[in-house]
C-alpha positions as CSV (number, residue, x, y, z in Angstrom):
1,M,20.3,2.6,19.6
2,G,17.8,0.3,20.4
3,R,13.5,0.4,19.5
4,N,11.2,1.6,22.0
5,T,8.4,0.1,20.6
6,P,8.1,-3.4,19.1
7,S,7.9,-3.8,15.1
8,L,4.0,-4.8,13.7
9,R,6.0,-8.0,12.4
10,M,7.3,-8.6,16.4
11,E,3.8,-7.7,17.1
12,I,2.0,-10.3,14.5
13,E,4.8,-12.7,16.0
14,S,3.5,-12.3,19.0
15,I,-0.2,-12.6,18.3
16,T,0.5,-15.4,16.3
17,E,1.9,-17.1,19.3
18,E,-1.2,-16.6,21.2
19,I,-3.5,-18.3,18.5
20,R,-1.4,-20.8,18.2
21,K,-1.4,-21.7,21.7
22,A,-6.0,-22.5,20.8
23,E,-5.1,-23.9,18.0
24,R,-3.6,-27.1,19.7
25,L,-7.0,-28.0,20.8
26,M,-8.9,-27.2,17.4
27,N,-9.3,-30.0,14.7
28,S,-7.1,-30.6,12.1
29,R,-9.3,-28.7,9.1
30,D,-9.5,-26.0,11.5
31,R,-5.9,-25.7,11.9
32,E,-5.4,-26.1,8.2
33,I,-7.2,-23.0,8.4
34,V,-5.7,-20.8,10.6
35,E,-2.6,-21.6,9.6
36,D,-3.6,-20.1,6.4
37,F,-4.7,-17.3,8.0
38,I,-1.2,-16.7,10.1
39,Q,0.8,-17.0,6.7
40,N,-1.9,-14.7,4.8
41,T,-1.2,-11.8,7.2
42,K,2.3,-12.4,7.3
43,L,2.1,-10.9,3.6
44,H,0.9,-7.8,4.3
45,I,3.1,-7.0,6.9
46,P,5.7,-4.4,5.0
47,E,2.1,-1.9,3.9
48,G,1.2,-2.7,7.8
49,S,4.2,-1.5,8.4
50,I,4.1,2.0,7.5
51,T,0.6,2.8,9.2
52,S,-0.3,3.3,12.9
53,L,-3.1,0.7,13.3
54,D,-3.4,-1.0,15.9
55,P,-1.3,-4.8,15.8
56,Y,-4.5,-6.8,16.1
57,F,-6.7,-4.7,13.8
58,S,-4.2,-5.1,11.4
59,F,-3.7,-8.8,12.1
60,L,-8.0,-9.0,11.1
61,L,-7.8,-6.8,8.6
62,F,-4.8,-8.7,6.7
63,V,-7.2,-12.0,6.8
64,L,-9.8,-10.3,6.0
65,I,-8.4,-9.1,2.3
66,E,-7.5,-12.6,1.7
67,I,-10.7,-14.0,2.3
68,K,-12.2,-11.1,0.0
69,K,-9.6,-12.2,-2.5
70,E,-10.1,-16.0,-3.0
71,F,-14.1,-15.4,-3.4
72,K,-13.3,-12.9,-6.2
């Protein structure tokens, strides 16, 4: 039996594809930062999968968590 709704992993991958389209226009330093955000977000997919949060909000929340960790 198939899924009716995409998983958070699939949603995050879709968001990532859209971000990568814009990434092509960025300078190399900005691209590195965006790639870090994407990789850090993927670390949090398992805990995000058990919530019903909007995937875009989840993506931003996961990025903010990782940024906060860097400053502690």
